C-alpha positions in Angstrom: 4.8 -7.9 -26.7 5.1 -11.9 -26.5 5.0 -13.4 -23.4 8.9 -14.6 -24.4 9.8 -11.6 -24.3 7.8 -10.0 -21.6 9.5 -12.6 -19.5 12.9 -12.6 -20.8 12.7 -8.9 -20.2 12.0 -9.1 -16.3 14.5 -12.2 -15.6 17.0 -9.4 -17.0 16.2 -6.9 -15.1 16.0 -9.6 -12.4 19.6 -10.1 -12.5 20.7 -7.0 -12.8 18.8 -5.9 -9.2 19.5 -7.1 -6.1 15.9 -7.6 -5.4 14.5 -11.0 -6.6 11.6 -11.1 -8.1 7.9 -10.9 -6.3 4.6 -12.4 -6.8 1.7 -9.4 -5.8 -2.4 -9.8 -6.8 -3.3 -6.4 -7.8 -7.0 -4.7 -8.7 -7.6 -2.8 -12.4 -8.5 0.3 -11.3 -8.9 2.4 -14.9 -8.7 1.2 -18.3 -7.3 3.8 -20.4 -4.6 4.3 -19.2 -4.4 0.9 -17.2 -3.7 1.5 -13.0 -3.4 -1.1 -11.0 -4.3 -0.6 -7.1 -1.7 -3.4 -4.9 -2.5 -2.0 -1.9 -3.8 1.6 -0.5 -0.6 3.3 -0.7 0.8 1.5 -4.0 -1.0 2.1 -7.3 1.1 1.2 -10.6 0.5 3.3 -13.9 1.0 1.8 -17.6 4.4 3.5 -17.7 5.0 0.4 -14.6 3.0 -2.1 -16.6 4.0 -4.7 -19.3 1.5 -7.1 -20.2 1.0 -10.8 -21.2 -0.6 -11.3 -24.8 -2.6 -13.7 -22.4 -3.8 -10.5 -19.7 -4.9 -8.8 -22.9 -5.6 -11.0 -25.4 -8.0 -14.2 -24.2 -10.7 -12.3 -26.4 -11.6 -10.4 -23.2 -9.4 -8.2 -21.8 -8.9 -6.6 -18.7 -12.0 -4.8 -16.8 -12.5 -2.4 -14.0 -12.0 -4.1 -10.4 -10.4 -7.0 -12.3 -7.8 -8.8 -9.7 -4.6 -9.7 -11.4 -1.7 -12.0 -10.8 1.8 -9.8 -10.9 5.3 -10.4 -11.0 7.6 -7.7 -9.8 11.3 -7.0 -10.6 14.0 -4.4 -10.8 13.0 -3.7 -6.8 9.7 -2.5 -8.2 10.2 -0.2 -11.6 8.3 -2.9 -13.4 5.3 -5.4 -13.1 4.5 -8.0 -15.4 0.5 -8.7 -15.6 0.0 -11.8 -16.3 -3.4 -12.8 -16.1 -6.6 -12.4 -14.4 -7.6 -14.2 -10.8 -10.5 -16.1 -11.4 -12.8 -16.1 -8.7 -14.1 -19.8 -7.8 -17.8 -19.6 -6.2 
């Protein structure tokens, strides 16, 4: 899915929802299928995830234990995985 289409879909879902988009950080816990842990109580399955080309395509893909930036829309029904978060040392 192209990034512009993914953002368009998130915006559409946000408009239809009474909840605004929100930012979250998650950790990849599984790759096939993708699962992302937001906190101890919330783990997202692929069913709730939309990936940008940047998140999956940059030649490296995503790996277990990678931190990722997410946009939440639709009252928590869809999450756009934007990209991996770089670790600064």
